[in-house]
C-alpha positions in Angstrom: -9.1 9.1 -28.3 -10.7 6.3 -27.2 -7.8 5.1 -24.7 -8.6 8.2 -22.8 -11.0 8.6 -20.4 -12.3 12.0 -19.3 -13.4 12.4 -15.8 -16.9 13.1 -17.2 -16.9 9.8 -18.2 -16.5 8.5 -14.7 -19.5 8.6 -12.5 -19.6 11.7 -10.4 -20.9 10.1 -7.2 -18.5 11.3 -4.3 -15.3 9.4 -5.3 -13.9 7.1 -2.0 -10.5 8.5 -1.2 -7.5 6.9 0.6 -4.6 7.8 2.4 -1.1 6.4 1.2 0.9 4.8 3.5 4.2 6.7 4.8 6.5 4.0 3.8 4.7 3.7 0.3 4.0 7.5 -0.7 2.2 8.6 -3.8 4.4 11.1 -5.5 3.0 13.7 -7.7 5.0 15.9 -10.0 2.7 18.9 -10.8 3.9 20.8 -14.0 2.2 24.2 -14.2 2.8 27.6 -16.2 6.5 28.2 -15.5 6.5 26.1 -12.4 7.1 22.5 -11.4 6.8 20.9 -7.8 7.2 17.1 -6.8 4.6 16.9 -4.3 3.4 13.7 -1.9 -0.3 12.8 -2.4 -2.4 13.6 0.9 -5.1 11.0 -0.5 -6.1 9.4 -3.7 -9.1 8.7 -5.2 -10.1 7.7 -8.9 -11.2 11.4 -9.9 -8.2 13.2 -8.4 -5.5 13.7 -5.9 -5.1 15.5 -2.3 -1.6 17.2 -2.6 0.3 18.3 0.4 2.1 21.8 -0.2 5.3 22.4 2.1 5.6 26.1 0.8 3.7 28.9 -0.5 1.3 28.4 -3.5 3.3 30.9 -5.8 2.7 29.6 -9.6 -0.3 27.6 -8.7 -3.8 28.9 -10.2 -7.0 27.6 -9.7 -9.0 26.5 -12.6 -5.9 26.2 -14.7 -4.8 22.8 -16.0 -1.6 21.1 -15.2 0.3 18.3 -16.6 1.1 15.7 -13.9 3.2 12.8 -13.5 1.8 9.9 -10.9 3.6 7.4 -9.2 1.9 5.0 -7.3 3.6 2.5 -5.1 4.9 -0.5 -7.3 3.6 1.1 -10.7 5.5 2.7 -13.5 4.9 6.6 -13.3 2.3 7.8 -15.7 1.4 11.2 -17.3 -2.0 12.9 -16.7 -4.0 16.1 -17.0 -5.6 17.7 -14.1 -6.9 21.1 -12.9 -6.3 22.6 -9.6 -9.8 22.9 -7.6 -9.2 24.2 -4.2 -6.1 25.7 -2.3 -6.2 25.4 1.5 -3.8 26.8 3.5 -2.9 24.6 6.8 -1.6 25.4 10.1 1.9 26.7 9.7 3.8 26.2 6.7 2.0 23.2 5.3 -1.4 23.5 3.0 -2.7 21.4 0.5 -4.7 21.6 -2.8 -7.0 19.4 -4.5 -6.1 17.9 -8.3 -9.0 17.0 -10.5 -8.2 14.3 -13.1 -9.2 16.0 -17.0 -7.3 13.5 -19.1 -5.8 10.2 -17.9 -5.6 6.9 -20.0 -8.2 4.3 -19.0 -5.3 2.0 -18.1 -3.7 4.5 -15.7 -7.3 5.1 -14.1 -7.5 1.1 -13.6 -4.3 1.5 -11.9 -5.7 4.0 -9.5 -8.6 2.0 -8.8 -6.6 -1.0 -8.0 -4.5 1.0 -5.7 -7.8 2.5 -4.0 -9.0 -1.0 -3.9 -5.9 -2.3 -2.3 -6.0 0.5 0.7 -10.0 -0.2 1.3 -9.8 -4.0 1.2 
């Protein structure tokens, strides 16, 4: 499937992460086994997302593929597949986890690249 890019095809040098604006959040729907969460991205990079979780991590397992619907500001939502790489319990009720893209269309990766560039330039 040449119109999909596996993350292995992307250089694994530390990807630049950007923080979404509060007035223009990046929404991420995470669909795991028997779970669905609509969350806001904490940070965005070409290789993945950091996501805030305002509740416990029930139903979210490490190293398991999840389907994602990502909504960048000004861009139509798109599908991707990712894997939960790490979970961090923050202070109080708020924690976060990292999602690494495993399968994403090249056109959608290009949208993410443009978003990251717009936040750094």
